[in-house]
PDB file of N, CA, C and O in Angstrom:
ATOM      1  N   MET A   1       0.853  -1.108  -0.133  1.00  0.00           N
ATOM      2  CA  MET A   1       0.034  -0.003  -0.117  1.00  0.00           C
ATOM      3  C   MET A   1       0.583   1.121  -0.102  1.00  0.00           C
ATOM      4  O   MET A   1       1.365   1.139   0.849  1.00  0.00           O
ATOM      5  N   LYS A   2       0.592   2.252  -0.755  1.00  0.00           N
ATOM      6  CA  LYS A   2       1.208   3.468  -0.692  1.00  0.00           C
ATOM      7  C   LYS A   2       0.915   4.328   0.630  1.00  0.00           C
ATOM      8  O   LYS A   2      -0.241   4.304   1.054  1.00  0.00           O
ATOM      9  N   LYS A   3       1.728   4.968   1.206  1.00  0.00           N
ATOM     10  CA  LYS A   3       1.970   5.846   2.254  1.00  0.00           C
ATOM     11  C   LYS A   3       1.203   6.961   2.053  1.00  0.00           C
ATOM     12  O   LYS A   3       1.216   7.388   0.898  1.00  0.00           O
ATOM     13  N   GLY A   4       0.353   7.717   3.076  1.00  0.00           N
ATOM     14  CA  GLY A   4      -0.264   8.728   2.812  1.00  0.00           C
ATOM     15  C   GLY A   4      -1.308   9.251   1.999  1.00  0.00           C
ATOM     16  O   GLY A   4      -1.579  10.435   1.799  1.00  0.00           O
ATOM     17  N   ILE A   5      -1.996   7.982   1.446  1.00  0.00           N
ATOM     18  CA  ILE A   5      -2.939   8.349   0.217  1.00  0.00           C
ATOM     19  C   ILE A   5      -4.370   7.698   1.080  1.00  0.00           C
ATOM     20  O   ILE A   5      -5.502   7.856   0.622  1.00  0.00           O
ATOM     21  N   HIS A   6      -4.119   6.997   2.308  1.00  0.00           N
ATOM     22  CA  HIS A   6      -5.393   6.240   2.733  1.00  0.00           C
ATOM     23  C   HIS A   6      -5.822   7.094   3.884  1.00  0.00           C
ATOM     24  O   HIS A   6      -5.021   7.760   4.540  1.00  0.00           O
ATOM     25  N   PRO A   7      -7.141   7.056   4.116  1.00  0.00           N
ATOM     26  CA  PRO A   7      -7.570   7.697   5.201  1.00  0.00           C
ATOM     27  C   PRO A   7      -7.299   6.706   6.643  1.00  0.00           C
ATOM     28  O   PRO A   7      -7.032   5.504   6.618  1.00  0.00           O
ATOM     29  N   ASP A   8      -7.430   7.466   7.737  1.00  0.00           N
ATOM     30  CA  ASP A   8      -7.212   6.829   8.846  1.00  0.00           C
ATOM     31  C   ASP A   8      -8.226   6.034   9.198  1.00  0.00           C
ATOM     32  O   ASP A   8      -9.353   6.530   9.205  1.00  0.00           O
ATOM     33  N   TYR A   9      -8.039   4.569   9.582  1.00  0.00           N
ATOM     34  CA  TYR A   9      -9.027   3.690  10.007  1.00  0.00           C
ATOM     35  C   TYR A   9      -8.667   3.554  11.605  1.00  0.00           C
ATOM     36  O   TYR A   9      -7.616   3.170  12.118  1.00  0.00           O
ATOM     37  N   ARG A  10      -9.946   4.019  12.251  1.00  0.00           N
ATOM     38  CA  ARG A  10      -9.829   3.985  13.766  1.00  0.00           C
ATOM     39  C   ARG A  10     -11.113   3.926  14.383  1.00  0.00           C
ATOM     40  O   ARG A  10     -12.200   4.105  13.833  1.00  0.00           O
ATOM     41  N   PRO A  11     -10.836   3.603  15.834  1.00  0.00           N
ATOM     42  CA  PRO A  11     -12.223   3.423  16.562  1.00  0.00           C
ATOM     43  C   PRO A  11     -13.236   4.533  16.340  1.00  0.00           C
ATOM     44  O   PRO A  11     -12.987   5.726  16.512  1.00  0.00           O
ATOM     45  N   VAL A  12     -14.257   4.097  15.991  1.00  0.00           N
ATOM     46  CA  VAL A  12     -15.543   5.264  15.948  1.00  0.00           C
ATOM     47  C   VAL A  12     -16.765   4.775  16.731  1.00  0.00           C
ATOM     48  O   VAL A  12     -16.991   3.572  16.603  1.00  0.00           O
ATOM     49  N   VAL A  13     -17.612   5.483  17.533  1.00  0.00           N
ATOM     50  CA  VAL A  13     -18.760   5.211  18.211  1.00  0.00           C
ATOM     51  C   VAL A  13     -19.977   5.588  17.043  1.00  0.00           C
ATOM     52  O   VAL A  13     -19.987   6.743  16.618  1.00  0.00           O
ATOM     53  N   PHE A  14     -20.756   4.841  16.650  1.00  0.00           N
ATOM     54  CA  PHE A  14     -21.995   4.947  15.832  1.00  0.00           C
ATOM     55  C   PHE A  14     -23.217   4.995  17.086  1.00  0.00           C
ATOM     56  O   PHE A  14     -23.304   4.093  17.918  1.00  0.00           O
ATOM     57  N   ARG A  15     -23.991   6.011  17.072  1.00  0.00           N
ATOM     58  CA  ARG A  15     -25.086   6.194  17.956  1.00  0.00           C
ATOM     59  C   ARG A  15     -26.291   6.476  17.375  1.00  0.00           C
ATOM     60  O   ARG A  15     -26.448   7.455  16.645  1.00  0.00           O
ATOM     61  N   ASP A  16     -27.346   5.516  17.702  1.00  0.00           N
ATOM     62  CA  ASP A  16     -28.808   5.761  17.271  1.00  0.00           C
ATOM     63  C   ASP A  16     -29.634   6.222  18.363  1.00  0.00           C
ATOM     64  O   ASP A  16     -30.165   5.465  19.176  1.00  0.00           O
ATOM     65  N   PRO A  17     -29.751   7.720  18.363  1.00  0.00           N
ATOM     66  CA  PRO A  17     -30.651   8.566  19.487  1.00  0.00           C
ATOM     67  C   PRO A  17     -32.078   7.766  19.636  1.00  0.00           C
ATOM     68  O   PRO A  17     -32.587   7.526  20.731  1.00  0.00           O
ATOM     69  N   SER A  18     -32.638   7.395  18.401  1.00  0.00           N
ATOM     70  CA  SER A  18     -33.995   7.149  18.512  1.00  0.00           C
ATOM     71  C   SER A  18     -34.228   5.880  19.329  1.00  0.00           C
ATOM     72  O   SER A  18     -35.289   5.697  19.926  1.00  0.00           O
ATOM     73  N   ALA A  19     -33.180   4.974  19.347  1.00  0.00           N
ATOM     74  CA  ALA A  19     -33.241   3.762  19.947  1.00  0.00           C
ATOM     75  C   ALA A  19     -32.545   3.823  21.433  1.00  0.00           C
ATOM     76  O   ALA A  19     -32.933   3.165  22.398  1.00  0.00           O
ATOM     77  N   GLY A  20     -31.466   4.721  21.430  1.00  0.00           N
ATOM     78  CA  GLY A  20     -30.917   4.777  22.573  1.00  0.00           C
ATOM     79  C   GLY A  20     -29.705   3.882  22.802  1.00  0.00           C
ATOM     80  O   GLY A  20     -29.244   3.612  23.911  1.00  0.00           O
ATOM     81  N   THR A  21     -29.236   3.448  21.618  1.00  0.00           N
ATOM     82  CA  THR A  21     -27.974   2.381  21.576  1.00  0.00           C
ATOM     83  C   THR A  21     -26.692   3.055  20.958  1.00  0.00           C
ATOM     84  O   THR A  21     -26.755   4.032  20.212  1.00  0.00           O
ATOM     85  N   ALA A  22     -25.623   2.491  21.308  1.00  0.00           N
ATOM     86  CA  ALA A  22     -24.314   2.850  20.428  1.00  0.00           C
ATOM     87  C   ALA A  22     -23.566   1.714  20.436  1.00  0.00           C
ATOM     88  O   ALA A  22     -23.674   0.962  21.404  1.00  0.00           O
ATOM     89  N   PHE A  23     -22.764   1.422  19.467  1.00  0.00           N
ATOM     90  CA  PHE A  23     -21.800   0.645  19.377  1.00  0.00           C
ATOM     91  C   PHE A  23     -20.490   1.200  18.819  1.00  0.00           C
ATOM     92  O   PHE A  23     -20.461   2.105  17.985  1.00  0.00           O
ATOM     93  N   LEU A  24     -19.265   0.525  19.396  1.00  0.00           N
ATOM     94  CA  LEU A  24     -18.121   1.143  18.965  1.00  0.00           C
ATOM     95  C   LEU A  24     -17.489  -0.081  17.924  1.00  0.00           C
ATOM     96  O   LEU A  24     -17.558  -1.295  18.118  1.00  0.00           O
ATOM     97  N   THR A  25     -16.952   0.519  16.941  1.00  0.00           N
ATOM     98  CA  THR A  25     -16.343  -0.132  15.716  1.00  0.00           C
ATOM     99  C   THR A  25     -15.258   0.636  15.194  1.00  0.00           C
ATOM    100  O   THR A  25     -14.925   1.720  15.672  1.00  0.00           O
ATOM    101  N   ARG A  26     -14.694   0.079  14.201  1.00  0.00           N
ATOM    102  CA  ARG A  26     -13.563   0.943  13.477  1.00  0.00           C
ATOM    103  C   ARG A  26     -14.159   1.328  12.047  1.00  0.00           C
ATOM    104  O   ARG A  26     -14.792   0.542  11.342  1.00  0.00           O
ATOM    105  N   SER A  27     -13.877   2.593  11.737  1.00  0.00           N
ATOM    106  CA  SER A  27     -14.175   3.177  10.433  1.00  0.00           C
ATOM    107  C   SER A  27     -13.085   4.249  10.111  1.00  0.00           C
ATOM    108  O   SER A  27     -12.154   4.600  10.835  1.00  0.00           O
ATOM    109  N   THR A  28     -13.419   4.699   8.834  1.00  0.00           N
ATOM    110  CA  THR A  28     -12.570   5.740   8.175  1.00  0.00           C
ATOM    111  C   THR A  28     -13.539   7.011   8.264  1.00  0.00           C
ATOM    112  O   THR A  28     -13.036   8.043   7.819  1.00  0.00           O
ATOM    113  N   ILE A  29     -14.729   7.107   8.719  1.00  0.00           N
ATOM    114  CA  ILE A  29     -15.451   8.441   8.728  1.00  0.00           C
ATOM    115  C   ILE A  29     -15.048   9.274  10.006  1.00  0.00           C
ATOM    116  O   ILE A  29     -14.660   8.770  11.060  1.00  0.00           O
ATOM    117  N   GLY A  30     -15.178  10.464   9.788  1.00  0.00           N
ATOM    118  CA  GLY A  30     -14.702  11.454  10.610  1.00  0.00           C
ATOM    119  C   GLY A  30     -15.775  12.246  11.319  1.00  0.00           C
ATOM    120  O   GLY A  30     -16.818  12.498  10.716  1.00  0.00           O
ATOM    121  N   SER A  31     -15.615  12.590  12.367  1.00  0.00           N
ATOM    122  CA  SER A  31     -16.657  13.458  13.253  1.00  0.00           C
ATOM    123  C   SER A  31     -16.009  14.518  14.067  1.00  0.00           C
ATOM    124  O   SER A  31     -14.950  14.312  14.659  1.00  0.00           O
ATOM    125  N   ALA A  32     -16.633  15.637  14.100  1.00  0.00           N
ATOM    126  CA  ALA A  32     -16.238  16.768  15.144  1.00  0.00           C
ATOM    127  C   ALA A  32     -16.600  16.259  16.417  1.00  0.00           C
ATOM    128  O   ALA A  32     -15.774  16.495  17.299  1.00  0.00           O
ATOM    129  N   LYS A  33     -17.668  15.589  16.771  1.00  0.00           N
ATOM    130  CA  LYS A  33     -18.339  15.223  17.863  1.00  0.00           C
ATOM    131  C   LYS A  33     -17.584  14.089  18.565  1.00  0.00           C
ATOM    132  O   LYS A  33     -17.004  13.216  17.918  1.00  0.00           O
ATOM    133  N   THR A  34     -17.603  14.120  19.853  1.00  0.00           N
ATOM    134  CA  THR A  34     -16.762  13.050  20.698  1.00  0.00           C
ATOM    135  C   THR A  34     -17.757  12.640  21.761  1.00  0.00           C
ATOM    136  O   THR A  34     -18.677  13.405  22.052  1.00  0.00           O
ATOM    137  N   VAL A  35     -17.600  11.335  22.421  1.00  0.00           N
ATOM    138  CA  VAL A  35     -18.113  10.845  23.214  1.00  0.00           C
ATOM    139  C   VAL A  35     -16.980   9.982  24.067  1.00  0.00           C
ATOM    140  O   VAL A  35     -16.015   9.437  23.532  1.00  0.00           O
ATOM    141  N   GLU A  36     -17.274   9.953  25.522  1.00  0.00           N
ATOM    142  CA  GLU A  36     -16.440   9.080  26.329  1.00  0.00           C
ATOM    143  C   GLU A  36     -17.141   7.911  26.287  1.00  0.00           C
ATOM    144  O   GLU A  36     -18.355   7.894  26.489  1.00  0.00           O
ATOM    145  N   TRP A  37     -16.446   6.840  26.022  1.00  0.00           N
ATOM    146  CA  TRP A  37     -16.908   5.285  26.026  1.00  0.00           C
ATOM    147  C   TRP A  37     -16.932   4.769  27.452  1.00  0.00           C
ATOM    148  O   TRP A  37     -16.646   5.533  28.373  1.00  0.00           O
ATOM    149  N   GLY A  38     -17.251   3.548  27.664  1.00  0.00           N
ATOM    150  CA  GLY A  38     -17.216   2.839  28.801  1.00  0.00           C
ATOM    151  C   GLY A  38     -15.887   2.557  29.279  1.00  0.00           C
ATOM    152  O   GLY A  38     -15.775   2.368  30.491  1.00  0.00           O
ATOM    153  N   ASP A  39     -14.779   2.488  28.497  1.00  0.00           N
ATOM    154  CA  ASP A  39     -13.351   2.182  28.785  1.00  0.00           C
ATOM    155  C   ASP A  39     -12.742   3.207  29.212  1.00  0.00           C
ATOM    156  O   ASP A  39     -11.605   3.045  29.655  1.00  0.00           O
ATOM    157  N   GLY A  40     -13.317   4.498  29.193  1.00  0.00           N
ATOM    158  CA  GLY A  40     -12.919   5.718  29.791  1.00  0.00           C
ATOM    159  C   GLY A  40     -12.099   6.669  28.582  1.00  0.00           C
ATOM    160  O   GLY A  40     -11.692   7.811  28.794  1.00  0.00           O
ATOM    161  N   ALA A  41     -11.971   6.005  27.414  1.00  0.00           N
ATOM    162  CA  ALA A  41     -11.412   6.602  26.238  1.00  0.00           C
ATOM    163  C   ALA A  41     -12.355   7.419  25.609  1.00  0.00           C
ATOM    164  O   ALA A  41     -13.530   7.077  25.747  1.00  0.00           O
ATOM    165  N   VAL A  42     -12.040   8.729  24.743  1.00  0.00           N
ATOM    166  CA  VAL A  42     -12.837   9.580  24.194  1.00  0.00           C
ATOM    167  C   VAL A  42     -12.851   9.255  22.599  1.00  0.00           C
ATOM    168  O   VAL A  42     -11.852   9.581  21.958  1.00  0.00           O
ATOM    169  N   TYR A  43     -13.864   8.671  21.974  1.00  0.00           N
ATOM    170  CA  TYR A  43     -13.742   8.602  20.532  1.00  0.00           C
ATOM    171  C   TYR A  43     -14.701   9.457  19.667  1.00  0.00           C
ATOM    172  O   TYR A  43     -15.669   9.984  20.216  1.00  0.00           O
ATOM    173  N   PRO A  44     -14.494   9.610  18.423  1.00  0.00           N
ATOM    174  CA  PRO A  44     -15.665  10.267  17.642  1.00  0.00           C
ATOM    175  C   PRO A  44     -16.842   9.493  17.568  1.00  0.00           C
ATOM    176  O   PRO A  44     -16.926   8.266  17.513  1.00  0.00           O
ATOM    177  N   VAL A  45     -17.910  10.492  17.573  1.00  0.00           N
ATOM    178  CA  VAL A  45     -19.207   9.677  17.613  1.00  0.00           C
ATOM    179  C   VAL A  45     -19.992  10.034  16.200  1.00  0.00           C
ATOM    180  O   VAL A  45     -19.634  11.049  15.601  1.00  0.00           O
ATOM    181  N   VAL A  46     -20.778   9.431  15.799  1.00  0.00           N
ATOM    182  CA  VAL A  46     -21.485   9.644  14.532  1.00  0.00           C
ATOM    183  C   VAL A  46     -22.945   8.914  14.740  1.00  0.00           C
ATOM    184  O   VAL A  46     -23.157   7.719  14.950  1.00  0.00           O
ATOM    185  N   ASP A  47     -23.852   9.950  14.624  1.00  0.00           N
ATOM    186  CA  ASP A  47     -25.378   9.661  14.874  1.00  0.00           C
ATOM    187  C   ASP A  47     -25.832   9.158  13.535  1.00  0.00           C
ATOM    188  O   ASP A  47     -25.620   9.683  12.442  1.00  0.00           O
ATOM    189  N   VAL A  48     -26.425   8.164  13.771  1.00  0.00           N
ATOM    190  CA  VAL A  48     -27.276   7.538  12.564  1.00  0.00           C
ATOM    191  C   VAL A  48     -28.769   7.475  12.651  1.00  0.00           C
ATOM    192  O   VAL A  48     -29.247   7.190  13.749  1.00  0.00           O
ATOM    193  N   ASP A  49     -29.479   7.676  11.755  1.00  0.00           N
ATOM    194  CA  ASP A  49     -31.072   7.597  11.605  1.00  0.00           C
ATOM    195  C   ASP A  49     -31.673   6.249  12.165  1.00  0.00           C
ATOM    196  O   ASP A  49     -32.562   6.057  12.995  1.00  0.00           O
ATOM    197  N   VAL A  50     -30.832   5.315  11.378  1.00  0.00           N
ATOM    198  CA  VAL A  50     -31.759   3.944  11.514  1.00  0.00           C
ATOM    199  C   VAL A  50     -30.375   2.845  11.901  1.00  0.00           C
ATOM    200  O   VAL A  50     -29.259   2.919  11.387  1.00  0.00           O
ATOM    201  N   SER A  51     -30.703   2.110  12.667  1.00  0.00           N
ATOM    202  CA  SER A  51     -29.587   0.984  13.137  1.00  0.00           C
ATOM    203  C   SER A  51     -30.451  -0.253  13.230  1.00  0.00           C
ATOM    204  O   SER A  51     -31.672  -0.202  13.080  1.00  0.00           O
ATOM    205  N   SER A  52     -29.800  -1.338  13.477  1.00  0.00           N
ATOM    206  CA  SER A  52     -30.423  -2.667  13.549  1.00  0.00           C
ATOM    207  C   SER A  52     -31.387  -2.521  14.928  1.00  0.00           C
ATOM    208  O   SER A  52     -32.415  -3.191  15.034  1.00  0.00           O
ATOM    209  N   ALA A  53     -30.973  -1.626  15.915  1.00  0.00           N
ATOM    210  CA  ALA A  53     -31.870  -1.457  16.865  1.00  0.00           C
ATOM    211  C   ALA A  53     -33.387  -0.691  16.839  1.00  0.00           C
ATOM    212  O   ALA A  53     -34.261  -0.789  17.699  1.00  0.00           O
ATOM    213  N   SER A  54     -33.422   0.013  15.724  1.00  0.00           N
ATOM    214  CA  SER A  54     -34.732   0.696  15.340  1.00  0.00           C
ATOM    215  C   SER A  54     -35.210   0.674  13.985  1.00  0.00           C
ATOM    216  O   SER A  54     -36.090   1.451  13.617  1.00  0.00           O
ATOM    217  N   HIS A  55     -34.593  -0.312  13.096  1.00  0.00           N
ATOM    218  CA  HIS A  55     -35.216  -0.732  11.736  1.00  0.00           C
ATOM    219  C   HIS A  55     -36.311  -1.799  12.013  1.00  0.00           C
ATOM    220  O   HIS A  55     -36.147  -2.798  12.712  1.00  0.00           O
ATOM    221  N   PRO A  56     -37.450  -1.447  11.366  1.00  0.00           N
ATOM    222  CA  PRO A  56     -38.534  -2.275  11.570  1.00  0.00           C
ATOM    223  C   PRO A  56     -38.093  -3.910  11.226  1.00  0.00           C
ATOM    224  O   PRO A  56     -38.394  -4.851  11.960  1.00  0.00           O
ATOM    225  N   PHE A  57     -37.533  -3.997  10.306  1.00  0.00           N
ATOM    226  CA  PHE A  57     -37.061  -5.454   9.855  1.00  0.00           C
ATOM    227  C   PHE A  57     -36.499  -6.262  10.977  1.00  0.00           C
ATOM    228  O   PHE A  57     -36.910  -7.387  11.262  1.00  0.00           O
ATOM    229  N   TYR A  58     -35.518  -5.624  11.612  1.00  0.00           N
ATOM    230  CA  TYR A  58     -34.966  -6.172  12.715  1.00  0.00           C
ATOM    231  C   TYR A  58     -35.611  -6.278  14.027  1.00  0.00           C
ATOM    232  O   TYR A  58     -35.420  -7.191  14.831  1.00  0.00           O
ATOM    233  N   THR A  59     -36.448  -5.201  14.192  1.00  0.00           N
ATOM    234  CA  THR A  59     -37.158  -5.328  15.441  1.00  0.00           C
ATOM    235  C   THR A  59     -38.655  -5.925  15.232  1.00  0.00           C
ATOM    236  O   THR A  59     -39.484  -5.809  16.134  1.00  0.00           O
ATOM    237  N   GLY A  60     -38.901  -6.433  14.267  1.00  0.00           N
ATOM    238  CA  GLY A  60     -40.343  -7.149  14.231  1.00  0.00           C
ATOM    239  C   GLY A  60     -41.642  -6.138  14.112  1.00  0.00           C
ATOM    240  O   GLY A  60     -42.812  -6.485  13.955  1.00  0.00           O
ATOM    241  N   ARG A  61     -41.174  -4.917  14.218  1.00  0.00           N
ATOM    242  CA  ARG A  61     -42.567  -3.852  14.220  1.00  0.00           C
ATOM    243  C   ARG A  61     -42.675  -3.390  12.783  1.00  0.00           C
ATOM    244  O   ARG A  61     -42.305  -2.261  12.462  1.00  0.00           O
ATOM    245  N   ASN A  62     -43.128  -4.165  12.005  1.00  0.00           N
ATOM    246  CA  ASN A  62     -43.519  -3.597  10.682  1.00  0.00           C
ATOM    247  C   ASN A  62     -44.758  -3.093  10.594  1.00  0.00           C
ATOM    248  O   ASN A  62     -45.619  -3.454  11.396  1.00  0.00           O
ATOM    249  N   ARG A  63     -45.044  -2.112   9.524  1.00  0.00           N
ATOM    250  CA  ARG A  63     -46.037  -1.520   9.372  1.00  0.00           C
ATOM    251  C   ARG A  63     -47.085  -2.326   8.427  1.00  0.00           C
ATOM    252  O   ARG A  63     -46.628  -2.838   7.405  1.00  0.00           O
ATOM    253  N   VAL A  64     -48.373  -2.454   8.697  1.00  0.00           N
ATOM    254  CA  VAL A  64     -49.228  -3.203   8.075  1.00  0.00           C
ATOM    255  C   VAL A  64     -50.207  -2.247   6.890  1.00  0.00           C
ATOM    256  O   VAL A  64     -51.066  -1.442   7.250  1.00  0.00           O
ATOM    257  N   LEU A  65     -49.945  -2.468   5.793  1.00  0.00           N
ATOM    258  CA  LEU A  65     -50.509  -1.624   4.595  1.00  0.00           C
ATOM    259  C   LEU A  65     -52.015  -2.214   4.535  1.00  0.00           C
ATOM    260  O   LEU A  65     -52.340  -3.388   4.712  1.00  0.00           O
ATOM    261  N   ASP A  66     -52.888  -1.071   4.231  1.00  0.00           N
ATOM    262  CA  ASP A  66     -54.176  -1.520   3.818  1.00  0.00           C
ATOM    263  C   ASP A  66     -54.407  -1.785   2.429  1.00  0.00           C
ATOM    264  O   ASP A  66     -55.007  -1.014   1.680  1.00  0.00           O
ATOM    265  N   SER A  67     -53.837  -3.079   2.046  1.00  0.00           N
ATOM    266  CA  SER A  67     -53.787  -3.586   0.724  1.00  0.00           C
ATOM    267  C   SER A  67     -55.273  -3.956   0.157  1.00  0.00           C
ATOM    268  O   SER A  67     -55.430  -3.877  -1.061  1.00  0.00           O
ATOM    269  N   ALA A  68     -56.225  -4.301   0.867  1.00  0.00           N
ATOM    270  CA  ALA A  68     -57.553  -4.501   0.343  1.00  0.00           C
ATOM    271  C   ALA A  68     -58.231  -3.245   0.067  1.00  0.00           C
ATOM    272  O   ALA A  68     -59.157  -3.179  -0.741  1.00  0.00           O
ATOM    273  N   GLY A  69     -57.666  -1.969   0.903  1.00  0.00           N
ATOM    274  CA  GLY A  69     -58.377  -0.887   0.363  1.00  0.00           C
ATOM    275  C   GLY A  69     -57.659  -0.210  -1.192  1.00  0.00           C
ATOM    276  O   GLY A  69     -58.257   0.441  -2.049  1.00  0.00           O
ATOM    277  N   ARG A  70     -56.647  -0.498  -1.183  1.00  0.00           N
ATOM    278  CA  ARG A  70     -55.754  -0.181  -2.334  1.00  0.00           C
ATOM    279  C   ARG A  70     -56.340  -0.912  -3.501  1.00  0.00           C
ATOM    280  O   ARG A  70     -56.543  -0.352  -4.578  1.00  0.00           O
ATOM    281  N   VAL A  71     -56.626  -2.258  -3.256  1.00  0.00           N
ATOM    282  CA  VAL A  71     -56.972  -3.039  -4.518  1.00  0.00           C
ATOM    283  C   VAL A  71     -58.513  -2.728  -4.904  1.00  0.00           C
ATOM    284  O   VAL A  71     -58.905  -2.796  -6.069  1.00  0.00           O
ATOM    285  N   GLU A  72     -59.267  -2.414  -3.924  1.00  0.00           N
ATOM    286  CA  GLU A  72     -60.681  -1.936  -4.184  1.00  0.00           C
ATOM    287  C   GLU A  72     -60.617  -0.619  -4.947  1.00  0.00           C
ATOM    288  O   GLU A  72     -61.299  -0.591  -5.971  1.00  0.00           O
ATOM    289  N   ARG A  73     -59.882   0.546  -4.623  1.00  0.00           N
ATOM    290  CA  ARG A  73     -59.653   1.621  -5.191  1.00  0.00           C
ATOM    291  C   ARG A  73     -59.188   1.328  -6.789  1.00  0.00           C
ATOM    292  O   ARG A  73     -59.818   1.817  -7.726  1.00  0.00           O
ATOM    293  N   PHE A  74     -58.217   0.622  -6.945  1.00  0.00           N
ATOM    294  CA  PHE A  74     -57.849   0.222  -8.184  1.00  0.00           C
ATOM    295  C   PHE A  74     -58.732  -0.221  -9.116  1.00  0.00           C
ATOM    296  O   PHE A  74     -58.774   0.260 -10.248  1.00  0.00           O
ATOM    297  N   LYS A  75     -59.563  -1.246  -8.677  1.00  0.00           N
ATOM    298  CA  LYS A  75     -60.862  -1.854  -9.248  1.00  0.00           C
ATOM    299  C   LYS A  75     -61.775  -0.806  -9.765  1.00  0.00           C
ATOM    300  O   LYS A  75     -62.275  -0.799 -10.889  1.00  0.00           O
ATOM    301  N   GLN A  76     -61.937   0.058  -8.854  1.00  0.00           N
ATOM    302  CA  GLN A  76     -63.076   1.090  -8.983  1.00  0.00           C
ATOM    303  C   GLN A  76     -62.536   2.141 -10.165  1.00  0.00           C
ATOM    304  O   GLN A  76     -63.285   2.761 -10.920  1.00  0.00           O
ATOM    305  N   ARG A  77     -61.340   2.196 -10.165  1.00  0.00           N
ATOM    306  CA  ARG A  77     -60.839   3.513 -11.031  1.00  0.00           C
ATOM    307  C   ARG A  77     -60.394   2.820 -12.350  1.00  0.00           C
ATOM    308  O   ARG A  77     -60.389   3.576 -13.322  1.00  0.00           O
ATOM    309  N   TYR A  78     -60.004   1.479 -12.591  1.00  0.00           N
ATOM    310  CA  TYR A  78     -59.668   0.949 -13.657  1.00  0.00           C
ATOM    311  C   TYR A  78     -60.290  -0.094 -14.156  1.00  0.00           C
ATOM    312  O   TYR A  78     -60.027  -0.438 -15.309  1.00  0.00           O
ATOM    313  N   GLY A  79     -61.216  -0.786 -13.402  1.00  0.00           N
ATOM    314  CA  GLY A  79     -61.894  -1.793 -13.738  1.00  0.00           C
ATOM    315  C   GLY A  79     -62.633  -1.728 -15.050  1.00  0.00           C
ATOM    316  O   GLY A  79     -62.757  -0.663 -15.655  1.00  0.00           O
ATOM    317  N   ARG A  80     -63.125  -2.874 -15.488  1.00  0.00           N
ATOM    318  CA  ARG A  80     -64.111  -2.910 -16.817  1.00  0.00           C
ATOM    319  C   ARG A  80     -65.497  -2.448 -16.249  1.00  0.00           C
ATOM    320  O   ARG A  80     -66.106  -2.778 -15.231  1.00  0.00           O
ATOM    321  N   ALA A  81     -65.810  -1.491 -17.352  1.00  0.00           N
ATOM    322  CA  ALA A  81     -67.509  -1.026 -17.091  1.00  0.00           C
ATOM    323  C   ALA A  81     -68.316  -1.968 -17.502  1.00  0.00           C
ATOM    324  O   ALA A  81     -69.475  -1.734 -17.161  1.00  0.00           O
ATOM    325  N   GLY A  82     -68.156  -3.153 -18.226  1.00  0.00           N
ATOM    326  CA  GLY A  82     -69.194  -4.198 -18.420  1.00  0.00           C
ATOM    327  C   GLY A  82     -69.361  -5.038 -17.114  1.00  0.00           C
ATOM    328  O   GLY A  82     -70.438  -5.602 -16.918  1.00  0.00           O
ATOM    329  N   ARG A  83     -68.276  -5.151 -16.155  1.00  0.00           N
ATOM    330  CA  ARG A  83     -68.640  -6.180 -15.050  1.00  0.00           C
ATOM    331  C   ARG A  83     -69.603  -5.412 -13.980  1.00  0.00           C
ATOM    332  O   ARG A  83     -70.036  -6.012 -12.996  1.00  0.00           O
TER     333      ARG A  83
END
């Protein structure tokens, strides 16, 4: 690998404020905000909108769509006039 052309690969905390969870991993992403982790060290923190703790697929809280109402509206709008 060439020296000086790659971004720094360092520990970073990713935090999901909506779920109240955070995890420490390594990344090249940078952030001006920092947080003190459980080991006493200070790491850059990146706030994310969705994580596995808040995503409906992983939590099992899927939204149920009103598909029957949609089908009926479609049939009314585009159904054959002879039926």
